[in-house]
Structure formats: C-alpha cells, structure tokens
C-alpha positions in Angstrom: -37.2 253.4 3.3 -39.1 252.4 6.6 -38.7 248.8 7.9 -41.7 247.3 9.3 -42.5 244.2 11.4 -45.7 242.4 12.5 -45.2 242.3 16.2 -44.4 244.7 19.0 -41.3 243.9 21.0 -41.3 244.0 24.8 -39.3 247.3 24.6 -41.9 248.7 22.2 -44.7 247.7 24.7 -43.0 249.4 27.6 -41.9 252.6 25.6 -45.6 253.1 24.3 -47.3 252.6 27.6 -47.1 256.1 29.0 -50.1 258.6 28.2 -47.5 261.6 28.2 -46.9 261.3 24.4 -48.2 262.0 21.0 -50.4 259.4 19.7 -52.4 260.1 16.5 -55.1 257.7 15.0 -56.1 258.1 11.3 -59.5 256.6 10.4 -61.5 256.5 7.2 -64.9 258.5 6.9 -67.8 257.3 5.1 -66.6 259.2 1.9 -63.3 257.3 2.1 -61.2 260.2 3.3 -58.8 260.4 6.1 -59.7 261.6 9.6 -57.0 262.2 12.3 -57.5 262.4 16.0 -55.1 262.8 18.9 -55.7 260.0 21.2 -52.9 259.6 23.8 -54.2 256.6 25.5 -53.3 254.5 22.6 -50.8 251.8 23.5 -49.6 248.3 22.8 -51.2 245.6 25.0 -49.6 242.5 23.5 -47.2 241.7 20.8 -50.1 241.8 18.2 -52.7 243.8 20.1 -53.3 247.5 20.8 -55.8 249.3 23.1 -57.1 252.9 23.3 -59.2 254.5 26.0 -62.1 256.7 25.2 -62.9 259.7 27.3 -64.8 262.0 24.9 -67.0 261.5 21.9 -65.6 262.2 18.5 -65.9 261.2 14.9 -62.9 258.9 15.0 -64.7 256.3 17.2 -67.6 256.0 14.9 -65.5 255.7 11.8 -63.4 253.0 13.2 -66.5 250.9 13.8 -67.8 251.2 10.1 -64.2 250.8 8.5 -62.0 249.0 10.9 -58.7 249.9 9.2 -56.7 252.6 11.2 -53.3 254.0 10.9 -51.5 255.3 13.9 -48.3 257.4 14.7 -46.9 257.4 18.2 -44.0 259.9 19.1 -42.6 259.8 22.8 -41.2 262.5 24.9 -37.6 261.5 23.6 -38.7 262.2 19.9 -38.8 258.5 19.0 -41.5 257.5 16.4 -43.5 254.3 15.7 -45.9 254.2 12.7 -48.2 251.4 11.7 -51.6 250.1 10.8 -54.2 248.0 12.8 -57.8 246.8 12.6 -60.5 247.8 15.2 -62.1 244.6 16.6 -64.3 245.5 19.6 -64.8 247.6 22.6 -65.5 246.9 26.2 -66.9 249.1 29.2 -65.5 246.9 31.9 -62.6 244.3 32.5 -58.9 244.6 33.4 -57.9 247.0 30.6 -60.7 249.3 31.6 -59.5 249.3 35.2 -55.8 249.7 34.2 -56.6 252.6 32.0 -58.6 254.5 34.7 -55.9 253.8 37.2 -53.4 255.9 35.3 -52.7 259.2 36.9 -53.9 261.3 33.9 -57.5 259.8 34.3 -57.5 258.6 37.9 -57.2 262.0 39.3 -59.0 263.9 36.6 -62.0 265.8 38.1 -64.0 266.1 34.8 -63.6 262.7 32.9 -62.2 259.2 33.0 -62.1 256.4 30.5 -65.6 255.2 29.7 -64.8 252.8 26.9 -61.8 250.8 25.9 -61.2 249.9 22.3 -59.3 247.0 20.9 -57.2 246.6 17.8 -55.3 243.8 16.1 -51.8 244.9 14.9 -51.3 244.7 11.0 -47.7 246.2 10.9 -45.5 248.4 13.0 -42.3 250.3 12.1 -39.1 249.7 13.7 -38.2 252.7 16.2 -37.3 255.8 14.3 -35.7 259.1 15.5 -37.4 262.4 14.5 -34.9 263.8 12.0 -34.7 267.3 13.6 -32.0 268.7 11.5 -33.6 267.8 8.3 -37.0 269.1 9.4 -35.3 272.4 10.5 -33.9 272.8 7.1 -37.1 272.0 5.4 -38.9 274.6 7.6 -36.5 277.4 6.6 -37.0 276.4 2.8 -40.8 276.4 3.3 -40.6 279.9 5.1 -38.6 281.3 2.2 -40.7 279.8 -0.7 -44.2 279.6 0.6 -45.0 283.1 -0.7 -44.5 281.9 -4.2 -47.4 279.4 -3.7 -49.8 282.0 -2.5 -53.2 282.5 -4.6 -55.5 285.6 -4.6 -58.7 284.0 -3.1 -61.2 284.9 -0.6 -60.7 283.9 3.1 -60.9 280.2 3.9 -59.5 279.6 7.5 -59.9 281.9 10.5 -56.9 283.7 11.9 -56.9 281.3 15.2 -56.9 278.2 12.8 -54.1 279.7 10.7 -52.1 280.5 13.9 -52.0 276.8 14.8 -51.0 275.7 11.4 -48.5 278.4 10.7 -46.5 278.2 14.0 -43.0 277.0 13.3 -43.0 275.1 16.6 -46.5 273.3 16.1 -46.4 269.6 15.4 -48.1 268.7 12.0 -48.9 265.4 10.5 -50.3 264.5 7.0 -52.7 261.3 6.3 -53.9 260.0 3.2 -55.6 256.5 2.2 -53.3 254.4 0.3 -54.1 251.9 -2.6 -54.8 249.2 0.0 -57.4 251.3 1.8 -55.1 251.8 4.8 -54.6 255.3 6.4 -51.0 256.5 6.4 -49.5 259.1 8.5 -46.4 261.2 7.8 -44.7 263.9 9.8 -45.0 267.2 8.1 -43.7 269.6 10.9 -42.3 271.8 8.3 -45.8 272.8 6.9 -46.8 276.4 6.8 -49.8 278.2 5.5 -49.1 279.9 1.9 -52.5 281.7 2.4 -55.7 281.2 4.3 -56.6 278.3 1.9 -53.3 276.7 1.0 -50.8 274.8 2.9 -47.2 274.4 1.7 -44.2 272.3 2.8 -40.8 271.6 1.4 -40.4 267.8 0.6 -36.7 267.5 1.3 -37.5 265.3 4.4 -39.7 262.1 3.9 -39.4 263.0 0.1 -40.1 259.3 -1.0 -43.1 259.1 1.0 -44.6 262.4 -0.5 -43.7 261.3 -3.8 -45.9 258.2 -3.4 -49.1 260.3 -3.0 -50.9 260.7 -6.4 -51.7 264.3 -7.3 -55.4 265.0 -6.7 -55.6 262.8 -3.5 -57.6 264.0 -0.6 -55.3 264.4 2.3 -55.7 265.6 5.9 -53.3 267.6 8.0 -53.4 267.5 11.7 -51.8 270.3 13.6 -51.2 270.8 17.3 -49.4 273.1 19.8 -47.8 272.3 23.1 -50.8 274.1 24.7 -53.0 271.3 23.4 -54.6 273.5 20.8 -55.2 271.5 17.6 -57.1 271.6 14.3 -57.7 269.2 11.4 -58.0 270.3 7.8 -58.6 268.3 4.6 -57.8 269.4 1.1 -56.5 268.4 -2.3 -52.9 267.4 -2.7 -51.4 269.3 -5.7 -48.2 267.2 -5.8 -44.8 268.9 -5.9 -43.8 271.9 -7.6 -41.0 274.6 -7.7 -41.8 277.8 -5.9 -38.9 280.4 -5.8 -36.5 277.6 -6.7 -37.7 275.3 -3.9 -39.6 272.0 -4.2 -42.8 272.4 -2.3 -45.9 270.3 -2.1 -49.1 272.2 -1.7 -52.5 271.3 -0.3 -55.8 273.3 -1.0 -58.0 273.4 1.8 -61.5 272.3 1.3 -62.6 271.5 5.0 -61.6 272.1 8.5 -62.6 270.7 11.8 -62.1 271.8 15.3 -60.6 268.7 17.1 -60.6 270.2 20.6 -63.0 269.0 23.3 -65.6 269.7 24.4 -67.0 271.1 21.2 -65.7 269.0 18.3 -67.2 270.2 15.0 -67.0 271.4 11.4 -65.6 275.0 11.1 -65.1 275.4 7.5 -67.3 275.5 5.3 -69.1 277.3 8.1 -72.3 275.6 9.2 -75.7 277.2 10.0 -76.2 278.0 13.7 -79.3 276.2 15.0 -81.6 277.2 17.9 -81.4 274.9 20.9 -84.9 273.7 21.8 -84.3 270.6 23.8 -82.2 271.0 27.1 
C-alpha cells in the first residue's frame, strides 16, 4: 500500500520545482466525473501549499473553481512519482509567484505564450516518493498485448485511428483516474493499457492490482494518454472490473467520450459534435 503524509519535505519541494516533468491534475466535472489535464507547471510552493501556472484555457481550470478537490500525479525525469490530493483556493494575475513562473526558461523565452494566471492549492495529502515499477509494467504490457484480443467486441468504430495510435503505443504514458467515495480524484499509472478495439481499452492488473481492485465495477473512469512528442488524448468510459481473457486477468474500459487535450484547439471528439459556422470574427 502507498504511504501518505500531509506535508512536502524540502527535498520534495526541490524535486518538484522543474517544469521538465509529467504533472497531471485530475478534476471533477459538473456531472461528478473525472477530467485529467497535463499541467507541467504544477509544483510545491511550501510544505502545505502548491501552485500551478495557467498559459492556455481548458476545462480543468473551470472545473477546479466549481469543485475545489483535485488529484495530482507528478513524475520526474528520473521516473520518481508523487501522488496526492489538494484543494484549489484562489488565483492571482500578479505577485511574486506570477513573476517566478514567468521567469522560468520554458515560459520566459516562449514566443507564443507565458503564464497569465497562477492557481493556488492547499495540500491534503502527498505520497512518499515512489519509483515507477518498470519491470512489473513491462510484464503487464506483454500480458496485455497477448490477451487483449480476447476482450475485443464487434461494434462500430468509436475512436479515430489517430486517437487509437496514441492509446495503443507501447511507449506512450497512460494514467487512469476515478472519483473515490470521499469525492476526491485518484490517479493511477496504467502504462500497460492498450486498445482492445476502437471502443474498449484493456490492461493487465498485475501491477497496482490492489488499487484497481478498489474501483467499483460500473464506475466512470478517465484514461489520459500522452506520447513523448506531447501528443495526448483523454477518454472517459465505464470500468467493467477485472475478468479473465485468454487466461490473463485484464480490466476493461468501454469508451463513451473522448477529448482532444492538445492546445490550441481543445475539444470533444467523440461523440462527434456538429460543426458550426463562424459568424463573429
């Protein structure tokens, strides 16, 4: 089981400061469902406080203002993980943290955008530093590749080839989120996840098995996938629990919704929405 604490150590604060990392924020949408966004500017500010710089508009910034509970997962370049929960408190468009964020190389020398708003959070809990279990993930990925065909269904196309290519790449990073019984978003690495078909995801549960077992069957979950080229996609669907397919214990998720999370054109891509004529320029 994961050990948690209620304060960042000074070593945590230093480790989480660089923007060169994977930092995911899980929020709760108005329907009570998980939404996940890549926000690499998220970092610890003090032992019980976090900040995050906003440089583009997206749904997550609106959701955290209406439901302040967030979950987060941060993975540094040395493959160390921190996971936890926090509460959004306020935002500022000036001040020392605003200046500090905009002076970072990623934003200071960016021609197209800088940080326009800083969001503040009170820490609820933070895990101790974890190492990504690469050997266990590799074995789970092989099991998934072998068994996922047994979970395939004969249904019409749901996700387009480009979206599937991101989800199905063996080297893409994938993370699952759901809302727990306390109303808090939870994030779990699910790098072994692959597409069984265009509307179903599958993954072996031999890694993080206890955490997946805690998700009730029928729960709405979100899966965020990203490549090292910064291509990413967010899908939501129904968690079917764990079953045996070709002798392997796989969990499956039936996709009901998909979202293009890449700027500058964030938006829903499944179910497809009607195109509207632009009349105001």
